[in-house]
MARDO-332605 format. One record per atom (N, C-alpha, C): x, z, y; atom name; residue number from 1; residue in three letters. Coordinates in Angstrom, 3 decimals. Atoms other than C-alpha are relative to their C-alpha. Last residue first. Example, Ala and Ser with C-alpha at 12.3 -4.5 7.8 and 13.67 -1.06 7.14 Angstrom:
ATOM        X        Z        Y atom   n res
ATOM   -0.820   -0.060   -1.190    N   2 Ser
ATOM   13.670    7.140   -1.060   CA   2 Ser
ATOM   -0.770    0.730    1.090    C   2 Ser
ATOM    0.890    0.000   -1.190    N   1 Ala
ATOM   12.300    7.800   -4.500   CA   1 Ala
ATOM    0.900    0.000    1.200    C   1 Ala
This chain:
ATOM        X        Z        Y atom   n res
ATOM    1.142    0.149   -1.096    N 161 Asn
ATOM  133.003   42.243   41.514   CA 161 Asn
ATOM    0.215    1.092    0.821    C 161 Asn
ATOM    1.661   -0.369    0.238    N 160 Ser
ATOM  136.060   43.488   39.259   CA 160 Ser
ATOM   -0.797   -0.491    1.160    C 160 Ser
ATOM    1.163    1.666    0.417    N 159 Ala
ATOM  139.047   41.223   39.599   CA 159 Ala
ATOM   -1.149    0.342   -0.222    C 159 Ala
ATOM    0.496    0.969   -1.662    N 158 Leu
ATOM  140.617   44.100   41.824   CA 158 Leu
ATOM   -0.387   -1.025   -0.369    C 158 Leu
ATOM    1.053   -0.796   -0.655    N 157 Arg
ATOM  140.335   46.684   38.736   CA 157 Arg
ATOM   -0.025   -1.062    1.076    C 157 Arg
ATOM    0.944    0.690    0.574    N 156 Tyr
ATOM  142.821   44.282   36.384   CA 156 Tyr
ATOM   -1.129    0.698    1.197    C 156 Tyr
ATOM    0.523   -0.979    0.649    N 155 Asp
ATOM  146.026   45.702   38.831   CA 155 Asp
ATOM   -1.901   -0.905   -0.579    C 155 Asp
ATOM   -0.963   -1.102    0.810    N 154 Val
ATOM  148.730   43.266   40.176   CA 154 Val
ATOM   -0.969    0.839   -0.658    C 154 Val
ATOM    0.216   -1.670   -0.088    N 153 Phe
ATOM  145.909   40.554   39.811   CA 153 Phe
ATOM    1.071    0.739   -0.074    C 153 Phe
ATOM   -0.607   -0.779    0.693    N 152 Phe
ATOM  145.984   36.607   39.641   CA 152 Phe
ATOM    0.111    1.257    0.908    C 152 Phe
ATOM    0.259   -1.335   -0.143    N 151 Glu
ATOM  143.453   34.011   39.774   CA 151 Glu
ATOM    1.414    0.913   -0.490    C 151 Glu
ATOM   -0.758   -1.113    0.774    N 150 Ala
ATOM  143.926   30.334   38.895   CA 150 Ala
ATOM    0.521    1.219    0.958    C 150 Ala
ATOM   -0.722   -1.320   -0.759    N 149 Lys
ATOM  141.461   27.624   40.107   CA 149 Lys
ATOM    0.841    1.135   -1.202    C 149 Lys
ATOM    0.202    0.119   -1.883    N 148 Glu
ATOM  140.855   24.106   39.093   CA 148 Glu
ATOM   -0.062    0.840    0.777    C 148 Glu
ATOM    0.080   -0.875   -0.870    N 147 Ile
ATOM  141.921   23.963   35.375   CA 147 Ile
ATOM    0.064    0.042    1.267    C 147 Ile
ATOM   -1.065    0.058   -0.659    N 146 Lys
ATOM  140.965   20.914   33.246   CA 146 Lys
ATOM   -0.149    1.600    1.200    C 146 Lys
ATOM   -0.833   -1.330    1.058    N 145 Gly
ATOM  138.475   21.103   30.457   CA 145 Gly
ATOM    1.230    0.378    0.797    C 145 Gly
ATOM   -0.879    1.222    0.878    N 144 Asn
ATOM  136.273   17.934   31.921   CA 144 Asn
ATOM    1.503    0.726   -0.471    C 144 Asn
ATOM    0.677    0.293    1.350    N 143 Glu
ATOM  133.534   20.399   32.632   CA 143 Glu
ATOM    0.882   -0.854   -0.714    C 143 Glu
ATOM    0.722    0.679   -0.317    N 142 Asn
ATOM  136.342   22.233   35.091   CA 142 Asn
ATOM   -1.325   -0.508   -1.512    C 142 Asn
ATOM    0.201    1.374    1.065    N 141 Ile
ATOM  138.012   25.530   34.088   CA 141 Ile
ATOM   -1.059   -1.223    0.102    C 141 Ile
ATOM    1.346    1.165    0.085    N 140 Leu
ATOM  137.946   28.168   36.153   CA 140 Leu
ATOM    0.803   -1.065   -0.535    C 140 Leu
ATOM    0.026    1.784    0.150    N 139 Phe
ATOM  140.959   30.642   34.996   CA 139 Phe
ATOM   -1.400   -0.040    0.419    C 139 Phe
ATOM    1.539    0.740    0.672    N 138 Gly
ATOM  141.625   34.222   35.313   CA 138 Gly
ATOM   -0.131   -1.029    0.601    C 138 Gly
ATOM   -0.078    1.359   -0.336    N 137 Leu
ATOM  144.798   36.619   35.509   CA 137 Leu
ATOM   -1.522   -0.545   -0.359    C 137 Leu
ATOM    0.595    1.016    0.703    N 136 Ala
ATOM  145.241   40.445   34.844   CA 136 Ala
ATOM    0.188   -1.640    1.165    C 136 Ala
ATOM    0.253    1.046   -0.837    N 135 Lys
ATOM  147.740   43.166   35.406   CA 135 Lys
ATOM   -0.865   -0.943   -0.918    C 135 Lys
ATOM    0.680   -0.465   -0.763    N 134 Gly
ATOM  147.200   46.629   33.227   CA 134 Gly
ATOM   -0.476   -1.565    1.298    C 134 Gly
ATOM    0.192   -0.732   -0.752    N 133 Asp
ATOM  150.385   46.998   31.630   CA 133 Asp
ATOM   -1.015    0.062    1.004    C 133 Asp
ATOM   -0.006   -1.392    0.435    N 132 Lys
ATOM  149.690   45.567   28.441   CA 132 Lys
ATOM    0.175    1.041    1.247    C 132 Lys
ATOM   -1.198   -0.421    0.595    N 131 Ser
ATOM  148.622   42.416   30.351   CA 131 Ser
ATOM    0.039    1.467   -0.310    C 131 Ser
ATOM   -0.817   -1.499   -1.001    N 130 Ile
ATOM  144.983   41.693   31.163   CA 130 Ile
ATOM    1.162    0.141   -1.110    C 130 Ile
ATOM   -1.020   -0.832    0.797    N 129 Ala
ATOM  143.710   37.875   30.522   CA 129 Ala
ATOM    0.209    1.399    0.528    C 129 Ala
ATOM   -0.602   -1.266   -0.292    N 128 Phe
ATOM  140.767   35.910   31.454   CA 128 Phe
ATOM    0.775    0.650   -0.740    C 128 Phe
ATOM   -0.942   -0.853    1.376    N 127 Thr
ATOM  138.839   32.866   30.573   CA 127 Thr
ATOM    0.220    0.731    0.872    C 127 Thr
ATOM    0.395    0.529    0.997    N 126 Asp
ATOM  135.763   31.023   32.413   CA 126 Asp
ATOM    0.708    0.748   -1.267    C 126 Asp
ATOM   -1.125    1.073   -0.102    N 125 Phe
ATOM  136.241   33.284   35.350   CA 125 Phe
ATOM   -0.560   -0.299   -1.577    C 125 Phe
ATOM   -0.561    0.785   -1.836    N 124 Ala
ATOM  133.814   35.609   37.572   CA 124 Ala
ATOM    0.974   -1.037   -0.781    C 124 Ala
ATOM    1.025    0.799   -0.125    N 123 Glu
ATOM  131.434   36.748   33.791   CA 123 Glu
ATOM    0.306   -0.764    1.416    C 123 Glu
ATOM    0.858    1.290    0.937    N 122 Asp
ATOM  134.162   38.180   32.364   CA 122 Asp
ATOM   -0.899   -1.375    0.581    C 122 Asp
ATOM   -0.748    1.022   -0.295    N 121 Ile
ATOM  135.531   39.751   35.238   CA 121 Ile
ATOM   -0.389   -1.166   -0.945    C 121 Ile
ATOM   -0.168    0.762   -1.198    N 120 Asp
ATOM  132.586   41.915   35.492   CA 120 Asp
ATOM    0.882   -1.161    0.126    C 120 Asp
ATOM    1.245    0.811   -0.313    N 119 Ala
ATOM  132.434   42.589   32.190   CA 119 Ala
ATOM    0.035   -0.591    0.918    C 119 Ala
ATOM   -0.456    1.173   -0.123    N 118 Tyr
ATOM  136.123   44.092   31.349   CA 118 Tyr
ATOM   -1.612   -1.167    0.603    C 118 Tyr
ATOM   -0.740   -0.444   -1.380    N 117 Lys
ATOM  135.222   47.846   31.444   CA 117 Lys
ATOM    0.367   -1.474    0.305    C 117 Lys
ATOM    1.464   -0.542   -1.291    N 116 Ser
ATOM  132.822   46.698   28.484   CA 116 Ser
ATOM    0.634    0.252    0.963    C 116 Ser
ATOM    0.060   -1.506   -0.378    N 115 Asp
ATOM  135.702   45.870   25.976   CA 115 Asp
ATOM   -1.089   -0.040    1.431    C 115 Asp
ATOM    1.472   -0.269   -0.102    N 114 Glu
ATOM  135.409   42.364   24.681   CA 114 Glu
ATOM   -0.283    1.248    0.252    C 114 Glu
ATOM    0.228   -1.306    0.920    N 113 Pro
ATOM  138.914   41.292   25.439   CA 113 Pro
ATOM   -1.729    0.422    0.059    C 113 Pro
ATOM    1.334   -0.381   -0.034    N 112 Asp
ATOM  139.083   37.832   27.377   CA 112 Asp
ATOM   -0.098    0.548   -1.216    C 112 Asp
ATOM    0.632    0.886   -0.560    N 111 Phe
ATOM  142.722   36.642   26.492   CA 111 Phe
ATOM   -1.263    0.700   -0.302    C 111 Phe
ATOM    0.963   -0.175    0.516    N 110 Val
ATOM  145.611   39.918   25.905   CA 110 Val
ATOM   -1.469   -0.928    0.482    C 110 Val
ATOM    1.507    0.855   -0.505    N 109 Trp
ATOM  148.293   39.131   27.460   CA 109 Trp
ATOM   -0.970    0.406   -1.222    C 109 Trp
ATOM    1.321   -0.269    0.597    N 108 Gly
ATOM  150.934   41.535   25.981   CA 108 Gly
ATOM   -1.319   -0.150    0.619    C 108 Gly
ATOM   -0.159   -0.215    1.512    N 107 Glu
ATOM  153.808   41.624   28.130   CA 107 Glu
ATOM   -1.060    0.291   -0.582    C 107 Glu
ATOM    1.367   -0.358    1.003    N 106 Gln
ATOM  154.106   40.198   31.535   CA 106 Gln
ATOM   -0.138    0.270   -1.233    C 106 Gln
ATOM   -0.447   -1.465   -0.537    N 105 Lys
ATOM  157.315   38.590   33.290   CA 105 Lys
ATOM   -1.298    0.971   -0.663    C 105 Lys
ATOM   -1.137   -0.609    0.568    N 104 Glu
ATOM  156.498   35.402   31.737   CA 104 Glu
ATOM    0.720    1.585    0.194    C 104 Glu
ATOM    0.229   -0.171    1.391    N 103 Gly
ATOM  152.852   34.882   32.480   CA 103 Gly
ATOM    1.213    0.715   -0.818    C 103 Gly
ATOM    1.101   -1.173    0.462    N 102 Tyr
ATOM  153.413   35.130   36.127   CA 102 Tyr
ATOM   -0.257    0.551   -1.567    C 102 Tyr
ATOM   -0.789   -0.928   -0.733    N 101 Gly
ATOM  156.561   32.705   36.552   CA 101 Gly
ATOM   -0.918    1.523   -0.198    C 101 Gly
ATOM   -1.053   -0.512    0.833    N 100 Ser
ATOM  155.084   30.636   33.764   CA 100 Ser
ATOM    0.321    1.254    0.511    C 100 Ser
ATOM    0.243   -0.737    1.652    N  99 Val
ATOM  151.710   30.565   35.842   CA  99 Val
ATOM    1.492    0.150   -0.694    C  99 Val
ATOM    0.897   -1.159   -0.452    N  98 Phe
ATOM  153.464   30.002   39.316   CA  98 Phe
ATOM   -0.642    0.870   -1.459    C  98 Phe
ATOM   -0.738   -0.880   -0.525    N  97 Asp
ATOM  155.587   27.178   37.999   CA  97 Asp
ATOM   -0.283    1.590    0.319    C  97 Asp
ATOM   -0.461   -0.421    0.994    N  96 Val
ATOM  153.234   25.443   36.679   CA  96 Val
ATOM    0.964    1.005   -0.123    C  96 Val
ATOM    0.908   -0.860    0.795    N  95 Val
ATOM  150.987   25.726   39.635   CA  95 Val
ATOM    0.461    0.048   -1.125    C  95 Val
ATOM    0.222   -1.478   -0.897    N  94 Lys
ATOM  154.347   24.585   41.738   CA  94 Lys
ATOM   -1.118    1.169   -0.535    C  94 Lys
ATOM   -1.273   -0.765    0.452    N  93 Asp
ATOM  154.767   21.637   39.430   CA  93 Asp
ATOM    0.219    1.387    0.383    C  93 Asp
ATOM   -0.077   -0.836    1.146    N  92 Leu
ATOM  151.206   20.774   39.964   CA  92 Leu
ATOM    1.344    0.756   -0.170    C  92 Leu
ATOM   -1.220   -0.349    0.898    N  91 Asp
ATOM  151.433   20.469   43.620   CA  91 Asp
ATOM    0.346    0.309   -1.480    C  91 Asp
ATOM    0.121    0.727    0.872    N  90 Glu
ATOM  148.048   19.305   44.476   CA  90 Glu
ATOM    1.458   -0.272   -0.816    C  90 Glu
ATOM   -1.703    1.284    0.134    N  89 Thr
ATOM  147.780   22.582   45.832   CA  89 Thr
ATOM   -0.387   -1.193   -0.773    C  89 Thr
ATOM   -0.080    1.048    0.747    N  88 Gln
ATOM  144.955   24.963   47.194   CA  88 Gln
ATOM    0.608   -0.860    0.023    C  88 Gln
ATOM    1.367    1.211   -0.602    N  87 Gly
ATOM  145.703   28.060   48.414   CA  87 Gly
ATOM    0.082   -0.859   -1.248    C  87 Gly
ATOM   -0.498    1.522   -0.079    N  86 Cys
ATOM  149.019   29.919   47.739   CA  86 Cys
ATOM   -1.284   -0.879    0.467    C  86 Cys
ATOM    0.228    1.118    1.077    N  85 Cys
ATOM  150.696   32.590   47.975   CA  85 Cys
ATOM   -1.566   -0.237   -0.325    C  85 Cys
ATOM    0.525    1.520   -0.391    N  84 Glu
ATOM  150.260   34.944   50.689   CA  84 Glu
ATOM   -0.118   -0.906   -0.906    C  84 Glu
ATOM   -0.913    1.250   -0.809    N  83 Thr
ATOM  150.400   37.804   48.813   CA  83 Thr
ATOM   -0.441   -0.730    0.458    C  83 Thr
ATOM   -1.374   -0.793   -0.445    N  82 Gly
ATOM  148.457   40.984   47.407   CA  82 Gly
ATOM    1.100   -0.820    0.598    C  82 Gly
ATOM    0.163   -1.462   -0.803    N  81 Tyr
ATOM  146.168   38.940   45.463   CA  81 Tyr
ATOM    0.961    0.497    0.420    C  81 Tyr
ATOM   -0.472   -1.187    0.436    N  80 Ala
ATOM  147.319   36.024   44.063   CA  80 Ala
ATOM   -0.197    0.801    1.123    C  80 Ala
ATOM    0.126   -1.184   -0.802    N  79 Ile
ATOM  144.937   33.097   44.335   CA  79 Ile
ATOM    0.897    0.683   -0.687    C  79 Ile
ATOM   -0.532   -1.476    0.368    N  78 Ile
ATOM  145.765   29.425   43.306   CA  78 Ile
ATOM    0.030    1.138    1.107    C  78 Ile
ATOM    0.143   -0.729   -0.887    N  77 Asn
ATOM  143.298   26.330   43.862   CA  77 Asn
ATOM    1.092    1.380   -0.537    C  77 Asn
ATOM    0.295   -1.307    0.874    N  76 Val
ATOM  144.194   23.656   41.614   CA  76 Val
ATOM    0.648    1.232    1.487    C  76 Val
ATOM   -0.524   -1.464   -1.053    N  75 Lys
ATOM  144.016   20.146   42.965   CA  75 Lys
ATOM   -0.546    1.252   -1.172    C  75 Lys
ATOM   -1.123    0.468   -1.120    N  74 Pro
ATOM  144.352   17.400   40.608   CA  74 Pro
ATOM    0.099    0.937    1.271    C  74 Pro
ATOM    0.915    0.927   -1.160    N  73 Ala
ATOM  142.657   19.343   37.877   CA  73 Ala
ATOM    1.204   -0.536    0.654    C  73 Ala
ATOM   -0.079   -0.149   -1.566    N  72 Leu
ATOM  145.772   21.191   35.498   CA  72 Leu
ATOM   -1.328   -1.056    0.823    C  72 Leu
ATOM    1.199   -0.913    0.030    N  71 Phe
ATOM  145.246   21.067   31.370   CA  71 Phe
ATOM   -0.195    0.709    1.698    C  71 Phe
ATOM    0.701    0.780    0.203    N  70 Pro
ATOM  148.285   17.932   31.466   CA  70 Pro
ATOM   -1.596    0.588    0.127    C  70 Pro
ATOM    0.499    0.822   -0.840    N  69 Lys
ATOM  150.260   20.280   33.492   CA  69 Lys
ATOM   -1.403   -0.881   -0.402    C  69 Lys
ATOM    0.918   -0.693   -0.819    N  68 Leu
ATOM  150.412   23.256   31.283   CA  68 Leu
ATOM   -0.461   -1.149    0.777    C  68 Leu
ATOM    1.149    1.259    0.222    N  67 Asp
ATOM  152.407   21.448   28.365   CA  67 Asp
ATOM   -0.834    0.640    1.048    C  67 Asp
ATOM   -0.493    1.448   -0.268    N  66 Asp
ATOM  155.903   23.381   29.421   CA  66 Asp
ATOM   -1.299   -1.428    0.101    C  66 Asp
ATOM    1.101    0.978   -0.877    N  65 Phe
ATOM  154.278   26.481   29.707   CA  65 Phe
ATOM    0.341   -1.171    0.187    C  65 Phe
ATOM   -1.000    1.682   -0.249    N  64 Asn
ATOM  156.088   28.537   26.872   CA  64 Asn
ATOM   -1.158   -0.665    0.699    C  64 Asn
ATOM   -0.065   -0.160   -1.727    N  63 Lys
ATOM  155.300   32.490   26.979   CA  63 Lys
ATOM    1.099   -1.697    0.090    C  63 Lys
ATOM   -1.266    0.091    0.708    N  62 Glu
ATOM  154.428   32.170   22.726   CA  62 Glu
ATOM    0.968   -0.022    1.763    C  62 Glu
ATOM   -0.638   -0.621    1.009    N  61 Glu
ATOM  151.651   34.011   23.587   CA  61 Glu
ATOM    1.519   -0.024   -0.467    C  61 Glu
ATOM   -0.271   -1.296   -0.738    N  60 Phe
ATOM  150.637   33.227   27.051   CA  60 Phe
ATOM    0.782    0.579   -1.416    C  60 Phe
ATOM   -1.119    0.411   -0.295    N  59 Met
ATOM  151.121   29.197   25.811   CA  59 Met
ATOM    0.139    1.529    0.659    C  59 Met
ATOM   -1.037    0.004    0.632    N  58 Gln
ATOM  148.878   30.174   22.978   CA  58 Gln
ATOM    1.052   -0.105    0.936    C  58 Gln
ATOM   -0.354   -1.816    0.742    N  57 Lys
ATOM  146.223   31.913   25.152   CA  57 Lys
ATOM    1.163   -0.362   -1.108    C  57 Lys
ATOM   -0.514   -0.669   -1.072    N  56 Leu
ATOM  146.214   28.577   27.575   CA  56 Leu
ATOM    0.424    1.347   -0.609    C  56 Leu
ATOM   -1.427    0.383   -0.776    N  55 Val
ATOM  145.901   26.327   25.094   CA  55 Val
ATOM    0.374    0.790    0.516    C  55 Val
ATOM   -1.128   -0.126    0.996    N  54 Ile
ATOM  143.012   27.935   23.077   CA  54 Ile
ATOM    1.500   -0.058    0.460    C  54 Ile
ATOM   -0.001   -1.624    0.070    N  53 Lys
ATOM  140.917   28.423   26.816   CA  53 Lys
ATOM    1.223    0.032   -1.485    C  53 Lys
ATOM   -0.638   -0.312   -1.226    N  52 Thr
ATOM  141.649   24.536   27.530   CA  52 Thr
ATOM    0.466    1.851   -0.140    C  52 Thr
ATOM   -1.224    0.134    0.355    N  51 Asp
ATOM  139.966   23.697   23.801   CA  51 Asp
ATOM    0.917    0.316    1.480    C  51 Asp
ATOM   -0.533   -0.504    1.467    N  50 Ala
ATOM  137.092   25.673   24.837   CA  50 Ala
ATOM    1.608   -0.266   -0.370    C  50 Ala
ATOM   -0.062   -1.373   -0.552    N  49 Ser
ATOM  136.832   24.247   28.326   CA  49 Ser
ATOM    0.338    0.856   -1.243    C  49 Ser
ATOM   -1.104    0.298   -0.336    N  48 Pro
ATOM  136.750   20.591   26.615   CA  48 Pro
ATOM    0.639    1.418    0.479    C  48 Pro
ATOM   -0.280    0.115   -1.620    N  47 Ser
ATOM  133.940   22.013   24.592   CA  47 Ser
ATOM    1.632   -0.489    0.398    C  47 Ser
ATOM   -0.467   -0.745   -0.830    N  46 Pro
ATOM  133.685   21.750   20.544   CA  46 Pro
ATOM    0.235   -0.339    1.721    C  46 Pro
ATOM   -1.161    0.849   -0.831    N  45 Ile
ATOM  130.781   20.130   19.631   CA  45 Ile
ATOM    0.524    0.922    0.820    C  45 Ile
ATOM   -0.372   -0.088   -1.332    N  44 Pro
ATOM  128.855   22.755   17.104   CA  44 Pro
ATOM    0.529   -0.937    0.770    C  44 Pro
ATOM   -1.034   -0.848   -0.573    N  43 Leu
ATOM  127.433   21.569   14.060   CA  43 Leu
ATOM    0.850    0.064    1.628    C  43 Leu
ATOM   -0.548    0.524   -1.129    N  42 Ile
ATOM  123.846   21.096   13.682   CA  42 Ile
ATOM    1.306    0.892    0.033    C  42 Ile
ATOM   -0.910   -1.000   -0.513    N  41 Ser
ATOM  122.672   20.491    9.899   CA  41 Ser
ATOM    0.611   -0.284    1.678    C  41 Ser
ATOM   -1.292    0.576   -0.191    N  40 Pro
ATOM  119.732   18.539    9.579   CA  40 Pro
ATOM    0.809    1.138    0.794    C  40 Pro
ATOM   -0.147   -0.120   -1.590    N  39 Glu
ATOM  116.627   20.534    8.477   CA  39 Glu
ATOM    1.650   -0.572    0.111    C  39 Glu
ATOM   -1.395   -0.309    0.027    N  38 Ala
ATOM  115.103   19.615    4.843   CA  38 Ala
ATOM    0.073   -0.077    1.293    C  38 Ala
ATOM    0.108   -1.364   -0.559    N  37 Ser
ATOM  111.430   20.373    4.827   CA  37 Ser
ATOM    1.577   -0.164    0.434    C  37 Ser
ATOM    0.392   -0.302   -1.172    N  36 Pro
ATOM  110.420   16.394    4.840   CA  36 Pro
ATOM    0.692    1.301    0.676    C  36 Pro
ATOM    0.856   -1.277   -0.072    N  35 Ser
ATOM  112.920   16.158    1.881   CA  35 Ser
ATOM   -0.759    0.033    1.274    C  35 Ser
ATOM   -0.589   -1.276   -0.050    N  34 Pro
ATOM  115.545   13.271    2.345   CA  34 Pro
ATOM   -1.396    0.392    0.119    C  34 Pro
ATOM    0.452   -0.363   -1.345    N  33 Val
ATOM  114.985    9.437    0.935   CA  33 Val
ATOM   -0.285    1.766    0.154    C  33 Val
ATOM    0.469   -1.285    0.103    N  32 Ile
ATOM  116.759    8.232   -1.776   CA  32 Ile
ATOM   -0.583    0.425    1.371    C  32 Ile
ATOM   -0.367   -0.479   -1.120    N  31 Ala
ATOM  116.048    4.609   -2.169   CA  31 Ala
ATOM   -0.046    1.780    0.082    C  31 Ala
ATOM    1.409   -0.362   -1.108    N  30 Pro
ATOM  115.088    3.481   -5.716   CA  30 Pro
ATOM    1.097    0.626    1.548    C  30 Pro
ATOM   -0.593   -1.026    0.077    N  29 Ile
ATOM  118.229    0.952   -7.033   CA  29 Ile
ATOM   -1.264    0.845    1.246    C  29 Ile
ATOM    0.201   -0.975   -1.163    N  28 Pro
ATOM  116.519   -2.050   -7.911   CA  28 Pro
ATOM    0.403    1.427   -0.049    C  28 Pro
ATOM    1.138   -0.741   -0.398    N  27 Thr
ATOM  117.719   -3.847  -11.246   CA  27 Thr
ATOM    0.013    0.970    1.466    C  27 Thr
ATOM   -0.279   -1.138   -0.399    N  26 Gln
ATOM  119.845   -6.726  -10.925   CA  26 Gln
ATOM   -1.236    0.493   -0.075    C  26 Gln
ATOM    1.021   -0.372   -0.424    N  25 Thr
ATOM  119.366   -9.569  -13.333   CA  25 Thr
ATOM    0.104    1.296    0.609    C  25 Thr
ATOM    1.402   -0.695    0.952    N  24 Pro
ATOM  122.312  -10.870  -15.281   CA  24 Pro
ATOM   -0.818    0.427    1.575    C  24 Pro
ATOM   -0.150   -1.403   -0.053    N  23 Glu
ATOM  124.657  -13.670  -13.870   CA  23 Glu
ATOM   -1.393    0.530   -0.545    C  23 Glu
ATOM    1.557   -0.287   -0.765    N  22 Ser
ATOM  124.405  -16.796  -15.787   CA  22 Ser
ATOM    0.052    1.547    0.554    C  22 Ser
ATOM   -0.298   -0.005   -1.390    N  21 Thr
ATOM  127.869  -17.306  -17.084   CA  21 Thr
ATOM   -0.859    0.169    0.502    C  21 Thr
ATOM   -0.737   -0.794   -0.187    N  20 Gln
ATOM  126.606  -16.794  -20.925   CA  20 Gln
ATOM    0.518    0.388    1.189    C  20 Gln
ATOM    1.363   -1.408   -0.154    N  19 Ser
ATOM  123.026  -18.582  -20.356   CA  19 Ser
ATOM    1.278    1.042   -0.541    C  19 Ser
ATOM    1.186   -0.141   -1.336    N  18 Asn
ATOM  125.191  -21.728  -19.146   CA  18 Asn
ATOM   -0.441    1.402   -0.331    C  18 Asn
ATOM   -0.588   -0.760   -1.139    N  17 Gln
ATOM  127.770  -21.519  -22.141   CA  17 Gln
ATOM   -0.620    0.735    1.442    C  17 Gln
ATOM   -0.282   -1.550   -0.012    N  16 Leu
ATOM  124.805  -21.549  -24.370   CA  16 Leu
ATOM    1.259    0.461    0.599    C  16 Leu
ATOM    0.762   -0.902   -0.301    N  15 Gly
ATOM  123.738  -24.549  -22.930   CA  15 Gly
ATOM    0.572    1.443   -0.417    C  15 Gly
ATOM    0.333   -0.426   -2.077    N  14 Leu
ATOM  126.654  -26.467  -22.684   CA  14 Leu
ATOM   -0.985    1.249   -0.023    C  14 Leu
ATOM   -1.100   -0.508   -0.308    N  13 Phe
ATOM  127.247  -25.759  -26.684   CA  13 Phe
ATOM   -0.152    0.255    1.387    C  13 Phe
ATOM    0.529   -1.348    0.533    N  12 Tyr
ATOM  123.754  -26.900  -27.402   CA  12 Tyr
ATOM    0.750    1.110    0.356    C  12 Tyr
ATOM    0.918   -0.956   -0.737    N  11 Gly
ATOM  123.969  -29.500  -25.384   CA  11 Gly
ATOM   -0.097    0.784   -0.369    C  11 Gly
ATOM   -1.144   -0.476   -1.475    N  10 Gly
ATOM  127.708  -30.509  -27.236   CA  10 Gly
ATOM   -1.161    0.573    1.275    C  10 Gly
ATOM   -0.558   -0.969   -0.037    N   9 Gly
ATOM  125.705  -30.339  -30.420   CA   9 Gly
ATOM    1.045    0.553    1.413    C   9 Gly
ATOM    1.433   -1.006    0.550    N   8 Val
ATOM  122.677  -32.619  -30.112   CA   8 Val
ATOM    1.423    1.157    0.591    C   8 Val
ATOM    0.940   -0.488   -1.270    N   7 Leu
ATOM  125.109  -34.942  -28.256   CA   7 Leu
ATOM   -0.716    1.077    0.000    C   7 Leu
ATOM   -0.197   -0.080   -0.872    N   6 Phe
ATOM  127.239  -34.788  -30.959   CA   6 Phe
ATOM   -0.204    0.258    0.953    C   6 Phe
ATOM   -0.579   -1.651    0.035    N   5 Leu
ATOM  125.348  -34.761  -33.525   CA   5 Leu
ATOM    0.690    0.296    0.966    C   5 Leu
ATOM    1.875   -1.092   -0.095    N   4 Gly
ATOM  123.375  -38.006  -32.172   CA   4 Gly
ATOM    0.503    1.338   -0.183    C   4 Gly
ATOM   -0.113    0.095   -1.735    N   3 Gly
ATOM  127.125  -39.769  -31.738   CA   3 Gly
ATOM   -1.180    0.915    0.287    C   3 Gly
ATOM   -0.948   -1.192   -0.174    N   2 Leu
ATOM  127.597  -38.913  -35.656   CA   2 Leu
ATOM   -0.099    0.523    1.733    C   2 Leu
ATOM    0.521   -0.952    0.743    N   1 Met
ATOM  124.581  -40.734  -36.454   CA   1 Met
ATOM    1.061    0.927    0.706    C   1 Met
């Protein structure tokens, strides 16, 4: 009889333990469905050209052109009106030297001014700048954000079409 109680009591104990360790049932969580009237937000994707414009502006403000080379295309066309310089070159050090020499000599560069007198220049270049004394420079930037053309003017009016 003691053995029978032991068997019944042990069975009860094991049954109780199994019911305590069984996993609870999970209640399904309803999916969140956006309402059909909600429009997705569209964030502007920065372009490589925009990044290059920002870097150029910063370089001219700080007069530090050491990091210009990664922003140059493999071949750059340099045009300096009123000089015999330069044409297309693969010598990127020459391009950096020319841009830094021109940029360091002038003061007060303003990039992409929104004055109507510069409208023709704005259309001809991806980015351009006018110095305090009226000199100008313009850059054409390719789809990869690389400068492929740099034009320098002793007077901004020469840059107009």
